[in-house]
N, CA, C and O atoms as a CHARMM CRD file, in Angstrom:
* protein
*
  328
    1    1 MET  N      0.09700   4.56100 -16.88300 PROA 1      0.00000
    2    1 MET  CA     1.48600   4.53000 -16.61200 PROA 1      0.00000
    3    1 MET  C      2.08100   3.06800 -16.58200 PROA 1      0.00000
    4    1 MET  O      1.59900   2.14400 -15.92600 PROA 1      0.00000
    5    2 ASP  N      3.05400   3.00200 -17.28100 PROA 2      0.00000
    6    2 ASP  CA     3.59700   1.53200 -17.36000 PROA 2      0.00000
    7    2 ASP  C      4.47400   1.13500 -16.03900 PROA 2      0.00000
    8    2 ASP  O      4.93100   2.01100 -15.30400 PROA 2      0.00000
    9    3 ILE  N      4.65500  -0.14700 -15.82100 PROA 3      0.00000
   10    3 ILE  CA     5.24300  -0.58800 -14.60500 PROA 3      0.00000
   11    3 ILE  C      6.59100   0.07600 -14.46000 PROA 3      0.00000
   12    3 ILE  O      6.80900   0.57100 -13.35400 PROA 3      0.00000
   13    4 GLY  N      7.49200   0.17200 -15.33400 PROA 4      0.00000
   14    4 GLY  CA     8.73100   0.81900 -15.23500 PROA 4      0.00000
   15    4 GLY  C      8.65600   2.21100 -14.82700 PROA 4      0.00000
   16    4 GLY  O      9.48200   2.61300 -14.00800 PROA 4      0.00000
   17    5 ALA  N      7.75400   3.01900 -15.30000 PROA 5      0.00000
   18    5 ALA  CA     7.59600   4.44200 -14.93400 PROA 5      0.00000
   19    5 ALA  C      7.12500   4.45900 -13.53900 PROA 5      0.00000
   20    5 ALA  O      7.58700   5.29600 -12.76400 PROA 5      0.00000
   21    6 ALA  N      6.22200   3.58100 -13.14500 PROA 6      0.00000
   22    6 ALA  CA     5.70800   3.55800 -11.68600 PROA 6      0.00000
   23    6 ALA  C      6.87900   3.20000 -10.84200 PROA 6      0.00000
   24    6 ALA  O      7.11700   3.91100  -9.86600 PROA 6      0.00000
   25    7 GLU  N      7.55400   2.28900 -11.07700 PROA 7      0.00000
   26    7 GLU  CA     8.70900   1.93500 -10.17600 PROA 7      0.00000
   27    7 GLU  C      9.80600   2.99400 -10.07100 PROA 7      0.00000
   28    7 GLU  O     10.40500   3.17300  -9.01000 PROA 7      0.00000
   29    8 TYR  N     10.05800   3.67200 -11.14200 PROA 8      0.00000
   30    8 TYR  CA    10.86300   4.94400 -11.18100 PROA 8      0.00000
   31    8 TYR  C     10.30100   5.94200 -10.15800 PROA 8      0.00000
   32    8 TYR  O     10.96000   6.39000  -9.21900 PROA 8      0.00000
   33    9 ILE  N      9.08500   6.23400 -10.41300 PROA 9      0.00000
   34    9 ILE  CA     8.53400   7.35600  -9.53800 PROA 9      0.00000
   35    9 ILE  C      8.46900   6.79200  -8.22200 PROA 9      0.00000
   36    9 ILE  O      8.72500   7.63800  -7.36500 PROA 9      0.00000
   37   10 HSD  N      8.20700   5.61900  -7.75600 PROA 10     0.00000
   38   10 HSD  CA     8.21400   5.04900  -6.44200 PROA 10     0.00000
   39   10 HSD  C      9.67800   5.32000  -5.82200 PROA 10     0.00000
   40   10 HSD  O      9.87000   5.89300  -4.75000 PROA 10     0.00000
   41   11 ARG  N     10.60100   4.85300  -6.61100 PROA 11     0.00000
   42   11 ARG  CA    11.97000   5.08200  -6.07100 PROA 11     0.00000
   43   11 ARG  C     12.42400   6.50300  -5.79500 PROA 11     0.00000
   44   11 ARG  O     13.11900   6.76900  -4.81500 PROA 11     0.00000
   45   12 ARG  N     11.97900   7.51000  -6.76600 PROA 12     0.00000
   46   12 ARG  CA    12.14600   8.87300  -6.44500 PROA 12     0.00000
   47   12 ARG  C     11.38100   9.38100  -5.25600 PROA 12     0.00000
   48   12 ARG  O     11.91300  10.22600  -4.53600 PROA 12     0.00000
   49   13 LEU  N     10.32400   8.98900  -5.02600 PROA 13     0.00000
   50   13 LEU  CA     9.48200   9.36400  -3.84000 PROA 13     0.00000
   51   13 LEU  C     10.13400   8.81500  -2.56900 PROA 13     0.00000
   52   13 LEU  O     10.18200   9.49400  -1.54400 PROA 13     0.00000
   53   14 ILE  N     10.61000   7.64200  -2.64400 PROA 14     0.00000
   54   14 ILE  CA    11.24300   7.05000  -1.43400 PROA 14     0.00000
   55   14 ILE  C     12.49500   7.83000  -1.15300 PROA 14     0.00000
   56   14 ILE  O     12.78100   8.12100   0.00900 PROA 14     0.00000
   57   15 GLU  N     13.28000   8.19100  -2.19800 PROA 15     0.00000
   58   15 GLU  CA    14.56300   8.97400  -2.10400 PROA 15     0.00000
   59   15 GLU  C     14.29200  10.20300  -1.47000 PROA 15     0.00000
   60   15 GLU  O     14.98000  10.56600  -0.51600 PROA 15     0.00000
   61   16 GLU  N     13.26700  10.94600  -1.94600 PROA 16     0.00000
   62   16 GLU  CA    12.89800  12.28900  -1.39600 PROA 16     0.00000
   63   16 GLU  C     12.40900  12.19900   0.12000 PROA 16     0.00000
   64   16 GLU  O     12.73600  13.04400   0.95400 PROA 16     0.00000
   65   17 ARG  N     11.64800  11.17000   0.38600 PROA 17     0.00000
   66   17 ARG  CA    11.27800  10.78000   1.68600 PROA 17     0.00000
   67   17 ARG  C     12.40700  10.66500   2.57500 PROA 17     0.00000
   68   17 ARG  O     12.46600  11.32900   3.61000 PROA 17     0.00000
   69   18 SER  N     13.30100   9.85900   2.22600 PROA 18     0.00000
   70   18 SER  CA    14.58100   9.54100   3.00800 PROA 18     0.00000
   71   18 SER  C     15.50700  10.84600   3.27000 PROA 18     0.00000
   72   18 SER  O     16.21700  11.00000   4.26500 PROA 18     0.00000
   73   19 ALA  N     15.37800  11.69500   2.26600 PROA 19     0.00000
   74   19 ALA  CA    16.13100  12.96100   2.44900 PROA 19     0.00000
   75   19 ALA  C     15.44600  14.02300   3.28800 PROA 19     0.00000
   76   19 ALA  O     15.87500  15.17000   3.40900 PROA 19     0.00000
   77   20 GLY  N     14.36300  13.55700   3.84900 PROA 20     0.00000
   78   20 GLY  CA    13.55900  14.39100   4.76600 PROA 20     0.00000
   79   20 GLY  C     12.54900  15.40100   4.15500 PROA 20     0.00000
   80   20 GLY  O     12.09200  16.33900   4.80800 PROA 20     0.00000
   81   21 ASN  N     12.24900  15.16400   2.93600 PROA 21     0.00000
   82   21 ASN  CA    11.34000  16.05300   2.26900 PROA 21     0.00000
   83   21 ASN  C      9.93800  15.51700   2.37000 PROA 21     0.00000
   84   21 ASN  O      9.74900  14.30100   2.34300 PROA 21     0.00000
   85   22 ALA  N      8.94600  16.37700   2.48500 PROA 22     0.00000
   86   22 ALA  CA     7.51500  15.98300   2.71100 PROA 22     0.00000
   87   22 ALA  C      7.04600  15.68700   1.28000 PROA 22     0.00000
   88   22 ALA  O      7.34900  16.42700   0.34400 PROA 22     0.00000
   89   23 ILE  N      6.26400  14.53400   1.13100 PROA 23     0.00000
   90   23 ILE  CA     5.64500  14.15000  -0.08800 PROA 23     0.00000
   91   23 ILE  C      4.23500  13.93300   0.26000 PROA 23     0.00000
   92   23 ILE  O      3.92900  13.45500   1.35200 PROA 23     0.00000
   93   24 LEU  N      3.33100  14.27700  -0.65300 PROA 24     0.00000
   94   24 LEU  CA     1.95400  14.16000  -0.64000 PROA 24     0.00000
   95   24 LEU  C      1.60500  13.15700  -1.68100 PROA 24     0.00000
   96   24 LEU  O      1.81300  13.37000  -2.87500 PROA 24     0.00000
   97   25 VAL  N      1.04600  12.00300  -1.20100 PROA 25     0.00000
   98   25 VAL  CA     0.62900  10.91800  -2.13600 PROA 25     0.00000
   99   25 VAL  C     -0.94100  10.77800  -1.98100 PROA 25     0.00000
  100   25 VAL  O     -1.44500  10.62700  -0.86900 PROA 25     0.00000
  101   26 ILE  N     -1.62500  10.82900  -3.03600 PROA 26     0.00000
  102   26 ILE  CA    -2.99300  10.81700  -3.19000 PROA 26     0.00000
  103   26 ILE  C     -3.25800   9.63200  -4.13000 PROA 26     0.00000
  104   26 ILE  O     -3.01600   9.62600  -5.33700 PROA 26     0.00000
  105   27 SER  N     -3.86900   8.47500  -3.30300 PROA 27     0.00000
  106   27 SER  CA    -4.13200   7.25800  -4.24000 PROA 27     0.00000
  107   27 SER  C     -5.25400   6.48200  -3.62300 PROA 27     0.00000
  108   27 SER  O     -5.41000   6.48300  -2.40200 PROA 27     0.00000
  109   28 GLU  N     -6.03100   5.82500  -4.42700 PROA 28     0.00000
  110   28 GLU  CA    -6.90100   4.79300  -3.87400 PROA 28     0.00000
  111   28 GLU  C     -6.30700   3.44500  -3.64900 PROA 28     0.00000
  112   28 GLU  O     -6.99700   2.54200  -3.17600 PROA 28     0.00000
  113   29 ASP  N     -4.97700   3.26100  -3.98700 PROA 29     0.00000
  114   29 ASP  CA    -4.25000   2.03200  -3.88200 PROA 29     0.00000
  115   29 ASP  C     -3.59900   2.05400  -2.52200 PROA 29     0.00000
  116   29 ASP  O     -2.59400   2.73900  -2.33300 PROA 29     0.00000
  117   30 LEU  N     -4.17900   1.27300  -1.50600 PROA 30     0.00000
  118   30 LEU  CA    -3.71400   1.41200  -0.27300 PROA 30     0.00000
  119   30 LEU  C     -2.22500   0.66900  -0.18500 PROA 30     0.00000
  120   30 LEU  O     -1.34800   1.15300   0.53100 PROA 30     0.00000
  121   31 ASP  N     -2.04400  -0.32500  -0.82400 PROA 31     0.00000
  122   31 ASP  CA    -0.62400  -0.84500  -0.90500 PROA 31     0.00000
  123   31 ASP  C      0.36600   0.12900  -1.19200 PROA 31     0.00000
  124   31 ASP  O      1.42900   0.21000  -0.57700 PROA 31     0.00000
  125   32 GLU  N     -0.00100   0.91400  -2.18200 PROA 32     0.00000
  126   32 GLU  CA     0.93400   1.99600  -2.60100 PROA 32     0.00000
  127   32 GLU  C      1.18800   2.93000  -1.54200 PROA 32     0.00000
  128   32 GLU  O      2.34900   3.18800  -1.22300 PROA 32     0.00000
  129   33 VAL  N      0.13200   3.50000  -0.92600 PROA 33     0.00000
  130   33 VAL  CA     0.18700   4.49400   0.10400 PROA 33     0.00000
  131   33 VAL  C      1.05700   3.94700   1.41100 PROA 33     0.00000
  132   33 VAL  O      1.89600   4.63500   1.99300 PROA 33     0.00000
  133   34 LEU  N      0.73600   2.71400   1.73200 PROA 34     0.00000
  134   34 LEU  CA     1.48600   2.21500   2.74100 PROA 34     0.00000
  135   34 LEU  C      2.96300   1.97100   2.58100 PROA 34     0.00000
  136   34 LEU  O      3.76500   2.11500   3.50300 PROA 34     0.00000
  137   35 ALA  N      3.26100   1.61200   1.42700 PROA 35     0.00000
  138   35 ALA  CA     4.74100   1.53600   0.94000 PROA 35     0.00000
  139   35 ALA  C      5.50800   2.71900   0.80000 PROA 35     0.00000
  140   35 ALA  O      6.73100   2.67200   0.93000 PROA 35     0.00000
  141   36 LEU  N      4.83900   3.90400   0.51800 PROA 36     0.00000
  142   36 LEU  CA     5.42300   5.15600   0.22900 PROA 36     0.00000
  143   36 LEU  C      5.35300   6.09400   1.44800 PROA 36     0.00000
  144   36 LEU  O      6.05000   7.10800   1.44200 PROA 36     0.00000
  145   37 SER  N      4.65100   5.85000   2.36500 PROA 37     0.00000
  146   37 SER  CA     4.20400   6.90600   3.48700 PROA 37     0.00000
  147   37 SER  C      4.79900   6.54700   4.79700 PROA 37     0.00000
  148   37 SER  O      5.13700   5.39500   5.06800 PROA 37     0.00000
  149   38 ASP  N      4.92200   7.56600   5.61500 PROA 38     0.00000
  150   38 ASP  CA     5.26100   7.38900   7.04700 PROA 38     0.00000
  151   38 ASP  C      4.00600   7.67700   7.82300 PROA 38     0.00000
  152   38 ASP  O      3.83900   7.21100   8.95000 PROA 38     0.00000
  153   39 ARG  N      3.12000   8.44800   7.22000 PROA 39     0.00000
  154   39 ARG  CA     1.83400   8.70900   7.97700 PROA 39     0.00000
  155   39 ARG  C      0.71400   8.72200   6.87900 PROA 39     0.00000
  156   39 ARG  O      0.96200   8.96700   5.69800 PROA 39     0.00000
  157   40 VAL  N     -0.49500   8.44900   7.34400 PROA 40     0.00000
  158   40 VAL  CA    -1.51900   8.18400   6.30000 PROA 40     0.00000
  159   40 VAL  C     -2.70800   9.04800   7.00900 PROA 40     0.00000
  160   40 VAL  O     -2.96900   8.98400   8.21000 PROA 40     0.00000
  161   41 ALA  N     -3.41100   9.90300   6.01300 PROA 41     0.00000
  162   41 ALA  CA    -4.62500  10.60100   6.38700 PROA 41     0.00000
  163   41 ALA  C     -5.74200  10.07900   5.55700 PROA 41     0.00000
  164   41 ALA  O     -5.65500  10.02100   4.33000 PROA 41     0.00000
  165   42 VAL  N     -6.83500   9.68300   6.25000 PROA 42     0.00000
  166   42 VAL  CA    -7.95100   8.97800   5.55800 PROA 42     0.00000
  167   42 VAL  C     -9.02100  10.15400   5.29500 PROA 42     0.00000
  168   42 VAL  O     -9.23800  10.97600   6.18600 PROA 42     0.00000
  169   43 MET  N     -9.67100  10.21600   4.08000 PROA 43     0.00000
  170   43 MET  CA   -10.65800  11.11000   3.88000 PROA 43     0.00000
  171   43 MET  C    -11.93100  10.35000   3.67500 PROA 43     0.00000
  172   43 MET  O    -11.92200   9.30200   3.02900 PROA 43     0.00000
  173   44 PHE  N    -13.00900  10.82900   4.19200 PROA 44     0.00000
  174   44 PHE  CA   -14.36000  10.22500   3.98300 PROA 44     0.00000
  175   44 PHE  C    -15.32200  11.34100   3.63600 PROA 44     0.00000
  176   44 PHE  O    -15.55800  12.19200   4.49300 PROA 44     0.00000
  177   45 GLU  N    -15.89800  11.40200   2.44000 PROA 45     0.00000
  178   45 GLU  CA   -16.79300  12.35300   2.06700 PROA 45     0.00000
  179   45 GLU  C    -16.13900  13.79900   2.23400 PROA 45     0.00000
  180   45 GLU  O    -16.71400  14.73400   2.79100 PROA 45     0.00000
  181   46 GLY  N    -14.94000  13.85600   1.71300 PROA 46     0.00000
  182   46 GLY  CA   -14.30900  15.18700   1.53100 PROA 46     0.00000
  183   46 GLY  C    -13.64700  15.69700   2.95800 PROA 46     0.00000
  184   46 GLY  O    -12.99200  16.73700   3.02100 PROA 46     0.00000
  185   47 GLN  N    -13.88400  14.88700   4.03900 PROA 47     0.00000
  186   47 GLN  CA   -13.23500  15.35800   5.20500 PROA 47     0.00000
  187   47 GLN  C    -12.07100  14.42800   5.67900 PROA 47     0.00000
  188   47 GLN  O    -12.14500  13.21800   5.46200 PROA 47     0.00000
  189   48 ILE  N    -10.98900  14.98000   6.32800 PROA 48     0.00000
  190   48 ILE  CA    -9.95000  14.08300   6.88800 PROA 48     0.00000
  191   48 ILE  C    -10.56400  13.57400   8.17500 PROA 48     0.00000
  192   48 ILE  O    -10.87100  14.37000   9.06300 PROA 48     0.00000
  193   49 VAL  N    -10.76600  12.17200   8.31200 PROA 49     0.00000
  194   49 VAL  CA   -11.36900  11.70700   9.42600 PROA 49     0.00000
  195   49 VAL  C    -10.40400  10.88800  10.35500 PROA 49     0.00000
  196   49 VAL  O    -10.76600  10.48500  11.46000 PROA 49     0.00000
  197   50 ALA  N     -9.21800  10.67800   9.86300 PROA 50     0.00000
  198   50 ALA  CA    -8.06700   9.94200  10.71800 PROA 50     0.00000
  199   50 ALA  C     -6.77600  10.16100  10.04600 PROA 50     0.00000
  200   50 ALA  O     -6.58400  10.16400   8.83000 PROA 50     0.00000
  201   51 VAL  N     -5.85500  10.35400  11.04700 PROA 51     0.00000
  202   51 VAL  CA    -4.37800  10.51600  10.63300 PROA 51     0.00000
  203   51 VAL  C     -3.68600   9.55000  11.65800 PROA 51     0.00000
  204   51 VAL  O     -3.92800   9.54700  12.86500 PROA 51     0.00000
  205   52 MET  N     -2.83400   8.76700  11.04500 PROA 52     0.00000
  206   52 MET  CA    -2.09800   7.80000  11.80000 PROA 52     0.00000
  207   52 MET  C     -0.83300   7.40600  11.16900 PROA 52     0.00000
  208   52 MET  O     -0.69000   7.57600   9.95800 PROA 52     0.00000
  209   53 ASP  N      0.15300   6.86200  11.93300 PROA 53     0.00000
  210   53 ASP  CA     1.35200   6.15300  11.37900 PROA 53     0.00000
  211   53 ASP  C      1.03200   5.04900  10.51600 PROA 53     0.00000
  212   53 ASP  O     -0.01500   4.41900  10.66200 PROA 53     0.00000
  213   54 VAL  N      1.83200   4.79500   9.67300 PROA 54     0.00000
  214   54 VAL  CA     1.64700   3.57200   8.73500 PROA 54     0.00000
  215   54 VAL  C      1.68300   2.31100   9.58000 PROA 54     0.00000
  216   54 VAL  O      0.99400   1.34000   9.27000 PROA 54     0.00000
  217   55 ALA  N      2.49500   2.31200  10.67000 PROA 55     0.00000
  218   55 ALA  CA     2.48900   1.07600  11.59900 PROA 55     0.00000
  219   55 ALA  C      1.15500   0.91800  12.30300 PROA 55     0.00000
  220   55 ALA  O      0.69400  -0.21000  12.48200 PROA 55     0.00000
  221   56 GLU  N      0.49000   2.05400  12.72700 PROA 56     0.00000
  222   56 GLU  CA    -0.76400   2.05000  13.31300 PROA 56     0.00000
  223   56 GLU  C     -1.76800   1.37800  12.39600 PROA 56     0.00000
  224   56 GLU  O     -2.52300   0.48400  12.78000 PROA 56     0.00000
  225   57 ALA  N     -1.72800   1.90700  11.03900 PROA 57     0.00000
  226   57 ALA  CA    -2.64300   1.44800   9.95900 PROA 57     0.00000
  227   57 ALA  C     -2.46800  -0.09200   9.91400 PROA 57     0.00000
  228   57 ALA  O     -3.46100  -0.80600  10.05100 PROA 57     0.00000
  229   58 MET  N     -1.40600  -0.55300   9.75100 PROA 58     0.00000
  230   58 MET  CA    -1.03800  -1.96500   9.60400 PROA 58     0.00000
  231   58 MET  C     -1.52600  -2.83700  10.87700 PROA 58     0.00000
  232   58 MET  O     -2.03700  -3.95100  10.76000 PROA 58     0.00000
  233   59 TRP  N     -1.30900  -2.20400  12.06500 PROA 59     0.00000
  234   59 TRP  CA    -1.74600  -2.80800  13.27000 PROA 59     0.00000
  235   59 TRP  C     -3.20400  -3.07600  13.43500 PROA 59     0.00000
  236   59 TRP  O     -3.66900  -3.96600  14.14800 PROA 59     0.00000
  237   60 ARG  N     -3.88000  -2.23700  12.72100 PROA 60     0.00000
  238   60 ARG  CA    -5.33500  -2.21100  13.00800 PROA 60     0.00000
  239   60 ARG  C     -6.03700  -3.37400  12.36100 PROA 60     0.00000
  240   60 ARG  O     -7.26200  -3.47500  12.42600 PROA 60     0.00000
  241   61 GLY  N     -5.18100  -4.37300  11.65500 PROA 61     0.00000
  242   61 GLY  CA    -5.78800  -5.57600  11.08000 PROA 61     0.00000
  243   61 GLY  C     -5.91300  -5.39600   9.60500 PROA 61     0.00000
  244   61 GLY  O     -5.06500  -4.82500   8.91800 PROA 61     0.00000
  245   62 SER  N     -7.01000  -5.91200   9.16500 PROA 62     0.00000
  246   62 SER  CA    -7.26600  -5.93400   7.74900 PROA 62     0.00000
  247   62 SER  C     -7.50200  -4.52800   7.16500 PROA 62     0.00000
  248   62 SER  O     -8.63100  -4.13300   6.87200 PROA 62     0.00000
  249   63 ALA  N     -6.54000  -3.89300   7.03100 PROA 63     0.00000
  250   63 ALA  CA    -6.65000  -2.43100   6.52800 PROA 63     0.00000
  251   63 ALA  C     -6.95800  -2.34700   5.02600 PROA 63     0.00000
  252   63 ALA  O     -7.13700  -1.26200   4.47200 PROA 63     0.00000
  253   64 TYR  N     -7.01400  -3.52400   4.38300 PROA 64     0.00000
  254   64 TYR  CA    -7.24500  -3.43000   2.96100 PROA 64     0.00000
  255   64 TYR  C     -8.78600  -3.57900   2.48000 PROA 64     0.00000
  256   64 TYR  O     -9.14100  -3.64900   1.30300 PROA 64     0.00000
  257   65 SER  N     -9.61700  -3.61300   3.59300 PROA 65     0.00000
  258   65 SER  CA   -11.12200  -3.63400   3.16000 PROA 65     0.00000
  259   65 SER  C    -11.75100  -2.51800   3.65300 PROA 65     0.00000
  260   65 SER  O    -11.33000  -1.97500   4.67400 PROA 65     0.00000
  261   66 TRP  N    -12.89400  -2.02900   2.93600 PROA 66     0.00000
  262   66 TRP  CA   -13.51900  -0.80600   3.33500 PROA 66     0.00000
  263   66 TRP  C    -14.40900  -1.20100   4.48400 PROA 66     0.00000
  264   66 TRP  O    -14.63300  -0.30800   5.30100 PROA 66     0.00000
  265   67 PRO  N    -14.95200  -2.37000   4.69100 PROA 67     0.00000
  266   67 PRO  CA   -15.54300  -2.49800   6.16600 PROA 67     0.00000
  267   67 PRO  C    -14.63300  -2.24800   7.24500 PROA 67     0.00000
  268   67 PRO  O    -15.01500  -1.59900   8.21900 PROA 67     0.00000
  269   68 ALA  N    -13.38600  -2.73100   7.16100 PROA 68     0.00000
  270   68 ALA  CA   -12.45700  -2.49500   8.13400 PROA 68     0.00000
  271   68 ALA  C    -12.17100  -1.09900   8.41700 PROA 68     0.00000
  272   68 ALA  O    -12.10700  -0.62000   9.55000 PROA 68     0.00000
  273   69 VAL  N    -11.99600  -0.44400   7.27900 PROA 69     0.00000
  274   69 VAL  CA   -11.62800   1.02800   7.51300 PROA 69     0.00000
  275   69 VAL  C    -12.85200   1.75600   8.13600 PROA 69     0.00000
  276   69 VAL  O    -12.69700   2.59700   9.02100 PROA 69     0.00000
  277   70 ARG  N    -14.07000   1.41200   7.65200 PROA 70     0.00000
  278   70 ARG  CA   -15.31000   2.15100   8.30900 PROA 70     0.00000
  279   70 ARG  C    -15.44000   1.79600   9.80300 PROA 70     0.00000
  280   70 ARG  O    -15.83700   2.61500  10.63100 PROA 70     0.00000
  281   71 SER  N    -15.09000   0.55300  10.09900 PROA 71     0.00000
  282   71 SER  CA   -15.17700   0.21300  11.64200 PROA 71     0.00000
  283   71 SER  C    -14.17200   0.97600  12.37800 PROA 71     0.00000
  284   71 SER  O    -14.51200   1.43800  13.46700 PROA 71     0.00000
  285   72 TRP  N    -12.87600   1.19900  11.91100 PROA 72     0.00000
  286   72 TRP  CA   -11.93200   1.88000  12.66400 PROA 72     0.00000
  287   72 TRP  C    -12.21900   3.36000  12.79800 PROA 72     0.00000
  288   72 TRP  O    -11.90200   4.05700  13.76200 PROA 72     0.00000
  289   73 LEU  N    -12.85700   3.74900  11.71300 PROA 73     0.00000
  290   73 LEU  CA   -13.20400   5.31600  11.76900 PROA 73     0.00000
  291   73 LEU  C    -14.63900   5.58000  12.34500 PROA 73     0.00000
  292   73 LEU  O    -15.04200   6.71300  12.60800 PROA 73     0.00000
  293   74 ARG  N    -15.34500   4.48400  12.51000 PROA 74     0.00000
  294   74 ARG  CA   -16.74100   4.53800  13.11500 PROA 74     0.00000
  295   74 ARG  C    -17.51700   5.60000  12.14400 PROA 74     0.00000
  296   74 ARG  O    -18.12100   6.56900  12.60200 PROA 74     0.00000
  297   75 CYS  N    -17.43600   5.32700  10.85900 PROA 75     0.00000
  298   75 CYS  CA   -18.10600   6.07500   9.82200 PROA 75     0.00000
  299   75 CYS  C    -19.45800   5.41600   9.72800 PROA 75     0.00000
  300   75 CYS  O    -19.57800   4.20100   9.88500 PROA 75     0.00000
  301   76 PRO  N    -20.48500   6.21900   9.46900 PROA 76     0.00000
  302   76 PRO  CA   -21.82000   5.64500   9.23000 PROA 76     0.00000
  303   76 PRO  C    -21.85000   4.92700   7.86600 PROA 76     0.00000
  304   76 PRO  O    -21.13600   5.28000   6.92700 PROA 76     0.00000
  305   77 SER  N    -22.68500   3.93600   7.81300 PROA 77     0.00000
  306   77 SER  CA   -22.74500   3.13300   6.51400 PROA 77     0.00000
  307   77 SER  C    -23.78800   4.03900   5.73700 PROA 77     0.00000
  308   77 SER  O    -24.71200   4.67500   6.24400 PROA 77     0.00000
  309   78 ARG  N    -23.42800   3.95900   4.34700 PROA 78     0.00000
  310   78 ARG  CA   -24.23200   4.74000   3.56500 PROA 78     0.00000
  311   78 ARG  C    -24.76100   3.84400   2.32900 PROA 78     0.00000
  312   78 ARG  O    -24.05200   2.96700   1.83500 PROA 78     0.00000
  313   79 SER  N    -26.02900   4.12700   1.88500 PROA 79     0.00000
  314   79 SER  CA   -26.54400   3.25800   0.91400 PROA 79     0.00000
  315   79 SER  C    -26.13300   3.88700  -0.51500 PROA 79     0.00000
  316   79 SER  O    -25.83200   5.05900  -0.73800 PROA 79     0.00000
  317   80 VAL  N    -26.19000   2.91900  -1.33700 PROA 80     0.00000
  318   80 VAL  CA   -25.82300   3.45100  -2.80800 PROA 80     0.00000
  319   80 VAL  C    -27.09300   3.17800  -3.56300 PROA 80     0.00000
  320   80 VAL  O    -27.49200   2.02600  -3.73100 PROA 80     0.00000
  321   81 ASP  N    -27.75500   4.27800  -4.03800 PROA 81     0.00000
  322   81 ASP  CA   -28.81400   4.17500  -4.89500 PROA 81     0.00000
  323   81 ASP  C    -28.49100   4.00200  -6.34700 PROA 81     0.00000
  324   81 ASP  O    -27.50200   4.55700  -6.82700 PROA 81     0.00000
  325   82 GLY  N    -29.31700   3.22400  -7.09000 PROA 82     0.00000
  326   82 GLY  CA   -29.31000   2.94400  -8.43900 PROA 82     0.00000
  327   82 GLY  C    -28.31700   3.21800  -9.28700 PROA 82     0.00000
  328   82 GLY  O    -28.42200   2.92100 -10.47700 PROA 82     0.00000
């Protein structure tokens, strides 16, 4: 998707959110999620392991790195084989 299309979609999602409509955003781009959301649910290995307000996610510090996310969720480390 080009930048113009992404900006248009983001504007529309924000308009719908402002109108009180529920929007479900699924993305690996945490900046995008935090910009578009009021609340965030974090999934780990197919399970929702945390639900929080965006303000809480930002307060938790370096929300942009996997080690930080794992530490606040107390998720076990997992090894990656070959």
